[in-house]
N, C-alpha and C positions, 0 to 999 in steps of 0.2 A: 504493500500500500504506499502511495506517495505521502509525503508529510503535509501538514496543514498549510505551510507556506508554499509548498510546491503546487497544491491545489489553487491557491490564490493566484499564483503567477501563471498557472495554466489558464485560469479563467480570464485573466488579463490579456493573455496572448490570443485567445479566442474571441475577445470582445464581448464577453458575457460576465455575469456576476454570481457570486455565491449568495445564498440566502441565509440570513441569521434571524432566528425566531426565538422569542423569549417565552419562558414557561414559569408558571407558579405551582404546577401540580403535575402528577404523573400522566393524567389523562391528556393534557395538552401535548406532552412529549410524545405519546402514542399517536396522536393525530399528526403531528409534524413528521415523525420518523416514517410513518405509513406513507405519507405523500412523497418524501424523498426516495424511499426504496422503490415506490411505484415508478418513479421517473428515472431512477438510477443516477441521481446527482448527489454530490457531497452536501453536507448540511452542517450548520453551526447552531448549537443550542446556547441561548443566553440566559443568565439570571443576574438581575440588578441586586444591589445590596438587600432590598426588601424581599425580593423573590427568593434570594439565597437564604435568608434567615427563615423564611417559611418552609422552603423545600429541604434545606439542609445542605451545607457544603459537601460533606463526605458522602451523603446519599446521592446528590447529583453526580459526583465523580464516579461513585460506584456503578450507577445505572448507565451512564454514557460509556464507561469503559467496558461494561458487560456487553452492551450492544455492539460496540466496536469489535470486541474479541469474538463474540458468538457469530456474527455475520460477516466478519472481516470487512466492515463497512466504514467509510470515511465520515464519521460523525464526531464533531469537536465541541469542546465546552468552553464558553467564554464568560468571564466575570465582568458583566456589563455595568458600566456607570458605577464605579467605586470612587469614593471621595477622599481617600487618604492612602498614604503609603502602607499603613498598617493593614487596611482592608484589602488592598491588592496583595500584600505579602501573605495574609492568611488564606486567601483563595488559591494562590499559586502553591503554597505549601500543602494545601489540601489535594492538589492535583489537577487544577484547571489548566487547560491548554494555552489560554491567553487571558488578558485582562484589559479593561479600558479604565485609565485613570482620568477622571473628569474633574478638572480644577479650573474651569472657565471663569468662575466667579472670583478667583484670586487674581492679583496683579500678574502680568505676563512673566516677569522674571521669577517670581515665586512659583508660578505653574511650571516653568522650566526646570527649576531646582528639584522639585519633588518628583516630577515626571522622569527626570534623568536618574534619580534614586531608584525609581521603579524599574527602569530599563537595566541598570546595573545589577540590581538583585536578580532580575529575570535571567540575565546572562550567566550569573554565578550559579543559580539553581539549575539552569539547563545543563551546565557542565557537570555539576555534582550528581544529577539524577539521570544524565544521558538521555534527555528528552527535549523536544523543541517547545520553547515557550515564547510567545509573541506579546508585545506590548503596544497598545493602541492609545491615543490620546485625542481629546477634543480641543478645537481651537475655534472660538466664536460661539456665541450663545444662541441656543435654539429652543429654549424652554426646558422644563424638566419633568413633565408629567405625562405618562402614557394613558390619556383618558380623553373623553369627549370634551371639547373646549367651546365656550361661547364666542371666544375671540382669539386672535393671535396673541400669544403671551407678551406681556410688557417686556420691553428690552430686545425684542426680536424685530429687526428691520434690515433693510438693504444697507444701511449705514454701519450695521454691526457685523455684516458678513466678513468671513475670513479673506484677507488679502493674500495674494501670492508672495509678497515680500515678507509678511509676518509668518506665513506657513514655512517658507524656506528657512528663516531664522530659527523657528521653533524646532524643525526637523534636524537641522544642523547642530543645534545646541543639545538636544535630548537623545538622538539616535533611535527614535521610536521606529517600529516596524510598519505601522499603519497610522494614518491620520484621518480623523473625522472632522471635516470643515463645516462651516456654516455657509450653505449656498442657496438659501431660500427655504430650506427644510425646517420643520418644527415637530417637536415631540407632540404626540396626540393627534386627534382628528378635529379640525375646526368645523363647527356646524354649517357655517356658510361656504365652506370649501377651503382647502389648504392653499397656501400661496404657490405660485409657480416656482419651479426650480431653475437654477441658472447653469446650464451645461457649459457655457462659455467660461464661467469662473472655475468650473471643475477642470477644464482643459488647462487654464493658466496655472492653477495650483499644482496640478499634476506635473506640468512642465517645469515648474520651479523647484518642486520637491524631489521628484523621481521615485516616489514610493506609492504603494497602492493606497487608494482612498476608500473610505467607508462612508456610506450614506446612512445617517441615523434619522429617525423620525419619518420613515418611509410610508407609514400608514396614511392613506387618503390622498396620496400624490397621484397625479395623472400618469397613465401608462406611457405616453409619449415622452413625458419628462424623465421617467426612469430609463427608457431606452437611450435617450439623448445623453444623459449623465453616464450611463454605463459605457457608452461609446467613447466618451472623453476621458475615462480613467477611474470610474468608480468600480470597485472589484467585489465589494460586499454591500448588501442592502439589509438594513434592520427593519423588522416588522414586529410590532407588539400589540398596539391598540386594536388593529383589525382582528387579531386572534382573540383578544379579550371580549370583544363585541360579539363575534360569532359564537364563542363558547357560552357566554352568558345568555344570549338570546335563545339558543338552542336548549340550554338547561331549563330556562324559565318556562319555555313551551312544554318540555317533557314533563315537568313537575305540574304544570297547569292541566295538561291532558290526562295525567294519571295521579290526581292528588292523594290517593290512598296508597301509592307505591312508596315503600321505604327501603327497597333494596337498590344500593348505589350502582351495582353492575347492570341494572335494568333501566334506570333512568339517565345514566351517564353516557351511554353510546352515542346518542344523537349529538351531544356536545363534542365528543371526539371526532365524529364524522364532519361536523361543521368546521372544525379547525382544519382537518385534513383537506377539505375543499378549498378553503382560503389559501392555505399553504401551497397546494398543487397548482393553483392558478398563478400565484406569485412566482413560484419556481419555474413554471413554464415561460413566463415573461422574462425573467431574469436570465434564463438559459437559452433564450432565442427559439424555444420550441413552439410549434404551431398547435 
């Protein structure tokens, strides 16, 4: 099996992107994994600090590693949106394949300092445990909640998007493997419609940094924007809110349709199926499948 980074570079070479999907429970993982296996594409499972606390660090590592070993399948685990060196360290120590250090609310130089600390620790741990560990960082604010939003989050605007100059400086100073810039994307889904993405900015940032880019806050974006951004250098796309919405709607319907049912394995399958459908559609789009 190729390494995590090799799959990312392969996607880049093909002009496609890998899908990154967050989970809070085992049922969502089943739906995501079922979709990936159906299409035969590599998959990244993400857990934010809150999701990780609910699911369990060690439990997430154990489940993903078991699936990878049992099926010899390229499924990878990412510690998504961690807000301190200690949080990143704890997840990497538990066995996560990668981590996102998100310090966009800090001054740039402080962000650089702590991000570099994460990179250095990941390199040391990689050598010690003989496994590949990647570090990703955010640059530019895109909001912080994977939920349904009444409006675009305060502080998110074209004026606060990542510039190629800042991106190059950040990458050069930190040595990160992946960069998640602000290019018009927002976390969550805006009721009136998400803002348009800016593929031309993706192109400029990719040219300036030379490393794979990651699109966070993909839920609710237009298909043509995804395709254009992937073409210009986005190699991973994050989806979370769409999964939460699909899971919750299906579960509510199942419980409403059978109010007397108390057996989880009887009322949860529709929610698993709903997640699988969302993920399958997104993976087809990101992979250039018809």
